[in-house]
BALOBA-1460 file (C-alpha; in Angstrom, 3 decimals):
// residues 246
<rec num="1" residu="x" x="-1.099" y="6.923" z="22.067"/>
<rec num="2" residu="x" x="-4.342" y="6.500" z="23.796"/>
<rec num="3" residu="x" x="-5.939" y="7.049" z="20.428"/>
<rec num="4" residu="x" x="-4.446" y="4.430" z="18.929"/>
<rec num="5" residu="x" x="-4.808" y="1.878" z="21.683"/>
<rec num="6" residu="x" x="-8.547" y="2.557" z="21.032"/>
<rec num="7" residu="x" x="-8.720" y="1.694" z="18.133"/>
<rec num="8" residu="x" x="-6.631" y="-1.362" z="18.672"/>
<rec num="9" residu="x" x="-9.008" y="-2.443" z="21.400"/>
<rec num="10" residu="x" x="-12.389" y="-2.215" z="19.091"/>
<rec num="11" residu="x" x="-10.255" y="-4.161" z="16.491"/>
<rec num="12" residu="x" x="-9.850" y="-6.621" z="19.055"/>
<rec num="13" residu="x" x="-13.310" y="-6.819" z="20.797"/>
<rec num="14" residu="x" x="-14.552" y="-7.040" z="17.443"/>
<rec num="15" residu="x" x="-12.468" y="-10.075" z="17.299"/>
<rec num="16" residu="x" x="-13.280" y="-11.741" z="20.385"/>
<rec num="17" residu="x" x="-17.302" y="-11.514" z="19.932"/>
<rec num="18" residu="x" x="-16.826" y="-13.453" z="16.498"/>
<rec num="19" residu="x" x="-14.666" y="-16.137" z="17.687"/>
<rec num="20" residu="x" x="-16.873" y="-16.714" z="21.239"/>
<rec num="21" residu="x" x="-20.157" y="-16.513" z="19.877"/>
<rec num="22" residu="x" x="-21.665" y="-19.656" z="19.261"/>
<rec num="23" residu="x" x="-25.057" y="-17.914" z="17.312"/>
<rec num="24" residu="x" x="-23.157" y="-16.231" z="15.170"/>
<rec num="25" residu="x" x="-24.632" y="-14.860" z="11.948"/>
<rec num="26" residu="x" x="-21.782" y="-15.141" z="9.260"/>
<rec num="27" residu="x" x="-21.842" y="-12.002" z="7.143"/>
<rec num="28" residu="x" x="-20.757" y="-11.848" z="3.892"/>
<rec num="29" residu="x" x="-16.446" y="-11.792" z="3.687"/>
<rec num="30" residu="x" x="-16.341" y="-8.930" z="1.212"/>
<rec num="31" residu="x" x="-18.429" y="-6.246" z="3.972"/>
<rec num="32" residu="x" x="-15.967" y="-7.775" z="6.884"/>
<rec num="33" residu="x" x="-12.941" y="-6.604" z="4.616"/>
<rec num="34" residu="x" x="-14.216" y="-3.400" z="3.982"/>
<rec num="35" residu="x" x="-14.727" y="-2.520" z="7.205"/>
<rec num="36" residu="x" x="-11.397" y="-3.585" z="8.667"/>
<rec num="37" residu="x" x="-9.434" y="-2.285" z="5.996"/>
<rec num="38" residu="x" x="-11.028" y="1.192" z="6.691"/>
<rec num="39" residu="x" x="-9.938" y="0.549" z="10.210"/>
<rec num="40" residu="x" x="-6.861" y="0.061" z="9.584"/>
<rec num="41" residu="x" x="-6.334" y="2.629" z="7.434"/>
<rec num="42" residu="x" x="-7.004" y="4.931" z="10.467"/>
<rec num="43" residu="x" x="-4.870" y="3.791" z="12.457"/>
<rec num="44" residu="x" x="-2.264" y="3.775" z="10.110"/>
<rec num="45" residu="x" x="-2.797" y="7.482" z="9.603"/>
<rec num="46" residu="x" x="-2.482" y="8.086" z="13.479"/>
<rec num="47" residu="x" x="1.040" y="6.043" z="13.817"/>
<rec num="48" residu="x" x="1.986" y="8.988" z="11.366"/>
<rec num="49" residu="x" x="0.733" y="11.683" z="12.900"/>
<rec num="50" residu="x" x="-2.665" y="11.481" z="11.440"/>
<rec num="51" residu="x" x="-2.358" y="14.613" z="9.165"/>
<rec num="52" residu="x" x="-3.541" y="12.845" z="6.197"/>
<rec num="53" residu="x" x="-5.971" y="9.933" z="5.197"/>
<rec num="54" residu="x" x="-6.807" y="8.288" z="2.312"/>
<rec num="55" residu="x" x="-9.743" y="5.944" z="2.013"/>
<rec num="56" residu="x" x="-9.600" y="5.895" z="-2.228"/>
<rec num="57" residu="x" x="-11.430" y="2.834" z="-3.695"/>
<rec num="58" residu="x" x="-12.696" y="0.963" z="-0.733"/>
<rec num="59" residu="x" x="-16.038" y="0.923" z="-1.877"/>
<rec num="60" residu="x" x="-17.405" y="2.651" z="1.285"/>
<rec num="61" residu="x" x="-21.132" y="3.859" z="1.421"/>
<rec num="62" residu="x" x="-20.361" y="5.308" z="5.042"/>
<rec num="63" residu="x" x="-17.775" y="6.338" z="6.914"/>
<rec num="64" residu="x" x="-16.085" y="4.955" z="9.738"/>
<rec num="65" residu="x" x="-15.544" y="7.056" z="13.008"/>
<rec num="66" residu="x" x="-12.895" y="9.740" z="11.969"/>
<rec num="67" residu="x" x="-13.364" y="11.301" z="15.678"/>
<rec num="68" residu="x" x="-9.619" y="10.810" z="16.411"/>
<rec num="69" residu="x" x="-8.528" y="12.513" z="13.520"/>
<rec num="70" residu="x" x="-10.721" y="15.373" z="13.902"/>
<rec num="71" residu="x" x="-8.211" y="17.948" z="15.111"/>
<rec num="72" residu="x" x="-5.397" y="16.841" z="13.029"/>
<rec num="73" residu="x" x="-6.377" y="15.846" z="10.035"/>
<rec num="74" residu="x" x="-5.537" y="18.299" z="6.769"/>
<rec num="75" residu="x" x="-5.715" y="15.590" z="4.014"/>
<rec num="76" residu="x" x="-9.058" y="13.618" z="3.336"/>
<rec num="77" residu="x" x="-9.165" y="11.733" z="0.327"/>
<rec num="78" residu="x" x="-13.007" y="9.760" z="0.023"/>
<rec num="79" residu="x" x="-12.761" y="9.369" z="-3.655"/>
<rec num="80" residu="x" x="-13.887" y="6.317" z="-5.865"/>
<rec num="81" residu="x" x="-16.289" y="5.100" z="-3.047"/>
<rec num="82" residu="x" x="-20.691" y="4.285" z="-2.654"/>
<rec num="83" residu="x" x="-21.021" y="7.612" z="-0.759"/>
<rec num="84" residu="x" x="-24.609" y="9.168" z="-1.757"/>
<rec num="85" residu="x" x="-24.472" y="11.988" z="0.213"/>
<rec num="86" residu="x" x="-21.951" y="14.216" z="1.047"/>
<rec num="87" residu="x" x="-20.133" y="13.254" z="4.339"/>
<rec num="88" residu="x" x="-21.139" y="15.815" z="6.915"/>
<rec num="89" residu="x" x="-18.517" y="14.435" z="9.243"/>
<rec num="90" residu="x" x="-15.930" y="16.280" z="7.595"/>
<rec num="91" residu="x" x="-17.650" y="19.444" z="9.056"/>
<rec num="92" residu="x" x="-15.632" y="18.607" z="12.373"/>
<rec num="93" residu="x" x="-12.343" y="18.161" z="10.757"/>
<rec num="94" residu="x" x="-11.705" y="21.799" z="11.951"/>
<rec num="95" residu="x" x="-8.303" y="22.264" z="9.894"/>
<rec num="96" residu="x" x="-9.159" y="20.312" z="7.144"/>
<rec num="97" residu="x" x="-7.239" y="21.866" z="3.804"/>
<rec num="98" residu="x" x="-7.930" y="19.047" z="1.147"/>
<rec num="99" residu="x" x="-11.141" y="17.385" z="0.859"/>
<rec num="100" residu="x" x="-11.432" y="14.691" z="-2.403"/>
<rec num="101" residu="x" x="-15.071" y="13.111" z="-2.980"/>
<rec num="102" residu="x" x="-14.173" y="11.813" z="-6.806"/>
<rec num="103" residu="x" x="-16.047" y="9.000" z="-8.356"/>
<rec num="104" residu="x" x="-19.098" y="8.983" z="-5.712"/>
<rec num="105" residu="x" x="-22.815" y="8.646" z="-6.472"/>
<rec num="106" residu="x" x="-23.025" y="12.629" z="-4.707"/>
<rec num="107" residu="x" x="-25.995" y="14.481" z="-5.967"/>
<rec num="108" residu="x" x="-25.556" y="17.607" z="-3.786"/>
<rec num="109" residu="x" x="-23.294" y="19.446" z="-2.006"/>
<rec num="110" residu="x" x="-24.924" y="20.625" z="1.030"/>
<rec num="111" residu="x" x="-25.419" y="24.657" z="1.669"/>
<rec num="112" residu="x" x="-23.066" y="24.479" z="4.896"/>
<rec num="113" residu="x" x="-20.186" y="23.855" z="3.154"/>
<rec num="114" residu="x" x="-18.948" y="26.903" z="4.393"/>
<rec num="115" residu="x" x="-18.176" y="25.429" z="7.514"/>
<rec num="116" residu="x" x="-14.740" y="24.159" z="6.371"/>
<rec num="117" residu="x" x="-13.580" y="27.455" z="6.351"/>
<rec num="118" residu="x" x="-9.582" y="26.115" z="5.994"/>
<rec num="119" residu="x" x="-10.363" y="24.239" z="2.717"/>
<rec num="120" residu="x" x="-7.651" y="24.935" z="-0.174"/>
<rec num="121" residu="x" x="-8.536" y="22.238" z="-2.174"/>
<rec num="122" residu="x" x="-12.214" y="20.723" z="-3.041"/>
<rec num="123" residu="x" x="-12.322" y="17.976" z="-5.765"/>
<rec num="124" residu="x" x="-15.764" y="16.589" z="-6.446"/>
<rec num="125" residu="x" x="-15.543" y="15.688" z="-9.971"/>
<rec num="126" residu="x" x="-17.314" y="12.643" z="-12.017"/>
<rec num="127" residu="x" x="-20.504" y="12.895" z="-9.467"/>
<rec num="128" residu="x" x="-24.268" y="13.647" z="-9.855"/>
<rec num="129" residu="x" x="-24.309" y="17.066" z="-9.393"/>
<rec num="130" residu="x" x="-26.720" y="19.389" z="-10.966"/>
<rec num="131" residu="x" x="-25.978" y="22.903" z="-9.161"/>
<rec num="132" residu="x" x="-24.100" y="24.623" z="-6.890"/>
<rec num="133" residu="x" x="-24.587" y="26.146" z="-3.238"/>
<rec num="134" residu="x" x="-23.826" y="29.708" z="-2.590"/>
<rec num="135" residu="x" x="-22.202" y="28.619" z="0.568"/>
<rec num="136" residu="x" x="-19.467" y="27.067" z="-1.804"/>
<rec num="137" residu="x" x="-18.637" y="30.548" z="-2.547"/>
<rec num="138" residu="x" x="-17.824" y="31.602" z="0.997"/>
<rec num="139" residu="x" x="-14.709" y="29.400" z="0.946"/>
<rec num="140" residu="x" x="-12.076" y="31.929" z="1.047"/>
<rec num="141" residu="x" x="-9.693" y="29.944" z="1.211"/>
<rec num="142" residu="x" x="-10.195" y="27.723" z="-1.616"/>
<rec num="143" residu="x" x="-7.420" y="28.102" z="-4.477"/>
<rec num="144" residu="x" x="-8.088" y="24.520" z="-6.231"/>
<rec num="145" residu="x" x="-11.768" y="23.175" z="-7.556"/>
<rec num="146" residu="x" x="-12.792" y="20.672" z="-9.204"/>
<rec num="147" residu="x" x="-16.675" y="19.842" z="-10.343"/>
<rec num="148" residu="x" x="-15.535" y="18.359" z="-13.787"/>
<rec num="149" residu="x" x="-18.300" y="15.853" z="-15.341"/>
<rec num="150" residu="x" x="-21.108" y="16.358" z="-13.534"/>
<rec num="151" residu="x" x="-24.598" y="17.719" z="-14.936"/>
<rec num="152" residu="x" x="-24.081" y="21.531" z="-14.056"/>
<rec num="153" residu="x" x="-25.757" y="24.058" z="-15.949"/>
<rec num="154" residu="x" x="-24.508" y="27.190" z="-14.858"/>
<rec num="155" residu="x" x="-22.124" y="28.821" z="-12.691"/>
<rec num="156" residu="x" x="-23.731" y="31.358" z="-10.130"/>
<rec num="157" residu="x" x="-21.720" y="34.746" z="-10.329"/>
<rec num="158" residu="x" x="-21.191" y="34.444" z="-6.691"/>
<rec num="159" residu="x" x="-17.834" y="32.929" z="-8.078"/>
<rec num="160" residu="x" x="-16.292" y="36.319" z="-7.857"/>
<rec num="161" residu="x" x="-15.607" y="35.932" z="-4.456"/>
<rec num="162" residu="x" x="-13.459" y="32.960" z="-4.731"/>
<rec num="163" residu="x" x="-10.587" y="35.117" z="-4.514"/>
<rec num="164" residu="x" x="-7.785" y="33.205" z="-3.943"/>
<rec num="165" residu="x" x="-8.959" y="30.471" z="-6.410"/>
<rec num="166" residu="x" x="-6.380" y="30.097" z="-9.052"/>
<rec num="167" residu="x" x="-7.033" y="26.670" z="-10.705"/>
<rec num="168" residu="x" x="-10.619" y="25.902" z="-11.713"/>
<rec num="169" residu="x" x="-12.021" y="22.850" z="-13.869"/>
<rec num="170" residu="x" x="-15.544" y="22.840" z="-14.808"/>
<rec num="171" residu="x" x="-14.943" y="20.392" z="-17.943"/>
<rec num="172" residu="x" x="-17.553" y="17.732" z="-18.604"/>
<rec num="173" residu="x" x="-20.572" y="19.723" z="-17.956"/>
<rec num="174" residu="x" x="-23.720" y="21.474" z="-19.191"/>
<rec num="175" residu="x" x="-22.323" y="25.266" z="-19.269"/>
<rec num="176" residu="x" x="-23.757" y="27.508" z="-22.283"/>
<rec num="177" residu="x" x="-21.845" y="30.206" z="-20.518"/>
<rec num="178" residu="x" x="-19.690" y="31.810" z="-17.903"/>
<rec num="179" residu="x" x="-20.438" y="34.004" z="-15.427"/>
<rec num="180" residu="x" x="-19.183" y="37.030" z="-15.361"/>
<rec num="181" residu="x" x="-17.957" y="37.004" z="-12.115"/>
<rec num="182" residu="x" x="-15.567" y="35.021" z="-13.491"/>
<rec num="183" residu="x" x="-13.669" y="38.044" z="-14.446"/>
<rec num="184" residu="x" x="-12.878" y="38.781" z="-10.844"/>
<rec num="185" residu="x" x="-10.738" y="36.079" z="-10.429"/>
<rec num="186" residu="x" x="-7.052" y="35.796" z="-10.675"/>
<rec num="187" residu="x" x="-7.117" y="32.386" z="-12.529"/>
<rec num="188" residu="x" x="-3.984" y="30.672" z="-13.265"/>
<rec num="189" residu="x" x="-5.568" y="27.905" z="-15.123"/>
<rec num="190" residu="x" x="-9.082" y="27.042" z="-16.190"/>
<rec num="191" residu="x" x="-10.366" y="24.147" z="-17.995"/>
<rec num="192" residu="x" x="-13.862" y="24.333" z="-19.758"/>
<rec num="193" residu="x" x="-13.862" y="22.017" z="-22.849"/>
<rec num="194" residu="x" x="-16.951" y="19.582" z="-23.035"/>
<rec num="195" residu="x" x="-19.506" y="22.157" z="-22.384"/>
<rec num="196" residu="x" x="-22.342" y="23.745" z="-24.108"/>
<rec num="197" residu="x" x="-19.928" y="26.597" z="-25.097"/>
<rec num="198" residu="x" x="-19.443" y="25.639" z="-29.252"/>
<rec num="199" residu="x" x="-20.349" y="28.164" z="-31.785"/>
<rec num="200" residu="x" x="-23.001" y="25.789" z="-33.244"/>
<rec num="201" residu="x" x="-24.889" y="25.490" z="-30.008"/>
<rec num="202" residu="x" x="-24.768" y="29.504" z="-29.584"/>
<rec num="203" residu="x" x="-28.201" y="29.623" z="-31.265"/>
<rec num="204" residu="x" x="-29.555" y="27.279" z="-28.839"/>
<rec num="205" residu="x" x="-28.761" y="29.673" z="-25.769"/>
<rec num="206" residu="x" x="-28.673" y="33.539" z="-24.987"/>
<rec num="207" residu="x" x="-26.656" y="35.632" z="-27.591"/>
<rec num="208" residu="x" x="-26.321" y="38.217" z="-24.560"/>
<rec num="209" residu="x" x="-24.449" y="35.389" z="-22.783"/>
<rec num="210" residu="x" x="-20.486" y="35.607" z="-23.173"/>
<rec num="211" residu="x" x="-19.758" y="32.075" z="-24.679"/>
<rec num="212" residu="x" x="-15.832" y="31.962" z="-23.668"/>
<rec num="213" residu="x" x="-12.898" y="34.424" z="-22.177"/>
<rec num="214" residu="x" x="-12.569" y="36.676" z="-25.325"/>
<rec num="215" residu="x" x="-16.119" y="37.450" z="-24.874"/>
<rec num="216" residu="x" x="-15.819" y="38.032" z="-21.240"/>
<rec num="217" residu="x" x="-12.913" y="40.010" z="-21.972"/>
<rec num="218" residu="x" x="-15.079" y="42.172" z="-24.371"/>
<rec num="219" residu="x" x="-17.594" y="42.569" z="-22.457"/>
<rec num="220" residu="x" x="-15.467" y="43.656" z="-19.404"/>
<rec num="221" residu="x" x="-13.760" y="45.633" z="-21.742"/>
<rec num="222" residu="x" x="-16.996" y="47.913" z="-22.711"/>
<rec num="223" residu="x" x="-19.603" y="47.515" z="-19.735"/>
<rec num="224" residu="x" x="-16.518" y="49.952" z="-17.890"/>
<rec num="225" residu="x" x="-16.151" y="52.197" z="-20.868"/>
<rec num="226" residu="x" x="-12.252" y="50.740" z="-21.258"/>
<rec num="227" residu="x" x="-12.112" y="51.742" z="-24.876"/>
<rec num="228" residu="x" x="-12.260" y="55.553" z="-24.402"/>
<rec num="229" residu="x" x="-8.099" y="55.127" z="-22.388"/>
<rec num="230" residu="x" x="-7.001" y="54.445" z="-26.127"/>
<rec num="231" residu="x" x="-7.111" y="56.540" z="-29.204"/>
<rec num="232" residu="x" x="-6.681" y="53.541" z="-31.540"/>
<rec num="233" residu="x" x="-7.831" y="49.887" z="-31.425"/>
<rec num="234" residu="x" x="-6.125" y="47.308" z="-33.367"/>
<rec num="235" residu="x" x="-8.495" y="46.004" z="-36.038"/>
<rec num="236" residu="x" x="-9.364" y="42.438" z="-34.757"/>
<rec num="237" residu="x" x="-10.171" y="44.020" z="-31.360"/>
<rec num="238" residu="x" x="-12.356" y="46.271" z="-33.065"/>
<rec num="239" residu="x" x="-13.948" y="43.167" z="-35.117"/>
<rec num="240" residu="x" x="-14.487" y="41.350" z="-31.452"/>
<rec num="241" residu="x" x="-16.378" y="44.505" z="-29.979"/>
<rec num="242" residu="x" x="-18.555" y="44.979" z="-32.971"/>
<rec num="243" residu="x" x="-19.650" y="41.369" z="-32.516"/>
<rec num="244" residu="x" x="-20.588" y="41.850" z="-28.622"/>
<rec num="245" residu="x" x="-24.009" y="42.016" z="-28.188"/>
<rec num="246" residu="x" x="-25.047" y="44.010" z="-24.404"/>
């Protein structure tokens, strides 16, 4: 209750300062409403145990003070806001498992994203990303990754380190291919549409790059000499392997 009382006291002090000040400069009504609404959402989260907080579509350009939630929060939704930079305050949320940042003008994920070691779901779609940092691939517990509809031209081969990953969404980027490291993943679902993987675009990219999951599988099959384990291969498999350029 101490945390809730501190927030309530802060809100009361703001109201008293507003009513008692004789030289008050009136701020735009919209700005005051946004701050108050975010703080009330924080208070509501605390009253329900502080495990989840949604500030979705609050149009925030910075976060309210999340200190009272640092030791409790598991779920944080910051989608549809005006955050220009990845909010590093979240690093203090030691048990955070779900982080959603969809539809923010964020241009990069900081390399120390690996500090969120308990993260299981990470959504940062419809932003302005042009690369994925190596630190992202040290999140050993990450199961769900959505980086769709950014401007990412390639996925680092280090993605193979995400051994717990079972859902990957890279739709709507600028990918000509997937890395061979994707073969190491135990994915249950992958989404790759609306990239540069269409056969009509292959001539503009390296022919030695695998362009789809079938090519990835064929590459793995050949480079590991798995064809030697079979006396005879189906005709369609032979055609696929013959087309492969290494």
